[in-house]
C-alpha positions, 0 to 999 in steps of 0.5 A: 690802383688809385680810385678817382671816382666811384658812384652811381655806376661810373668809376674812374681808376688810375694805374700810376705805374702805367699811366692808364686811366680806366673809365668804367660804365656800370649802370646796367644797359648804360643808357645815355641820359642827363645823369649819365652824361653828367657823371661821365663828364665829371670823370673826363674832367679828372682825366683832362686835369691829370698830368702826363704821361696818361692814357684812357681805356673806356669800357662797360660792364656785363653784356653792355658797353652802352645800349644807346639813348635812354628811350624812356627819358625821351618819351617823358621829355619835352622837345627842349629837354631832348635837344639839350640832352643830345647837344650835351652828349655831343659835347661829351663826344667831342671831348673824347674825340680830341682828348690830349692822350690816346683813348681806347674803347674796350667794347665788352658787349652791345654798343647800339646807337649812342653806345657805338658813338662813344666807341667811335669817339675813341682813338682805337676800339677792341671788341670782345668776341662771342657776344655783343653787336655794334649797330646804328639802330636809328632807322629801326627806331624811326629816328633821324641820325642827327648831324653830330652823329653822322659826321662822327660816323663818317670821320671814323668809318671811312668806307662810305659803303659800310656807313650806307649799309650800317645806317640804312639797314640797322645791320648788327655787326659782331666782332668779326664783321666789325673788324672786317669792315673797319668799325674796330681795330681788334677783337679779343676774348673777354678774359683778355679784353682789358689787358689787350686794351691796356697794352694798346693804350700804353703803346700810345704813350709818347715815350713808347712811340719815341716822340721826344717833343710831344706836346699835349696841346699840339696833339689835341689840335692835330686831332681837331684838324684830323676830325674837323667836320665831326668836331665842328658838328659836335661842338657848334651844331644844334639839333634841328629836330628833337629825337623821337622813337616810334617804339 
């Protein structure tokens, strides 16, 4: 196991025998703020530069995958700073969305708001059983759901009724409900979560899929075409109103 990044609560390790890169968020609730985005972005830089074959598992620690936007940062920041943070986060999500390898979110705990969007940006999602919820909490916070987030949600959760109910009611989905309604692909006991996530990740390596003419750039372009509306919103969109929480 090779350590590529380890500091300030974000670590990246590479299992050279399997090709699995594990990106672990270990910053308590893993709230999204400029430092979090910068650290995660640096880890993704390393993954993008790594040679194939490779695959990525994104996970958190403790009871949180990610608890969403840093509301304390939003409270203390001016409108320009808020907008800049959201747009930086959108670009980070876009990089995950169209990564040139298979990506798996190993959801170890709560994924609220921005945490849910991190998971949705990955190709596949496995969530622990027994503990943790996925949620679009914006309506409960008095916040708008900006276009980048809404387009990503629609790209990955294909049943419009699930989007409607999830977004408009701030419903919390445990692993069973998340699986039933298509937010995740599998559920797993915590003790098996990383192994199952690695297994799913490795299954996506080109040799294991029988892809004899795999080209990473073409693979990435296919993802862009598959999720074109979300990708455009995340890379070219602008926040037309700064996020405000009424809590």
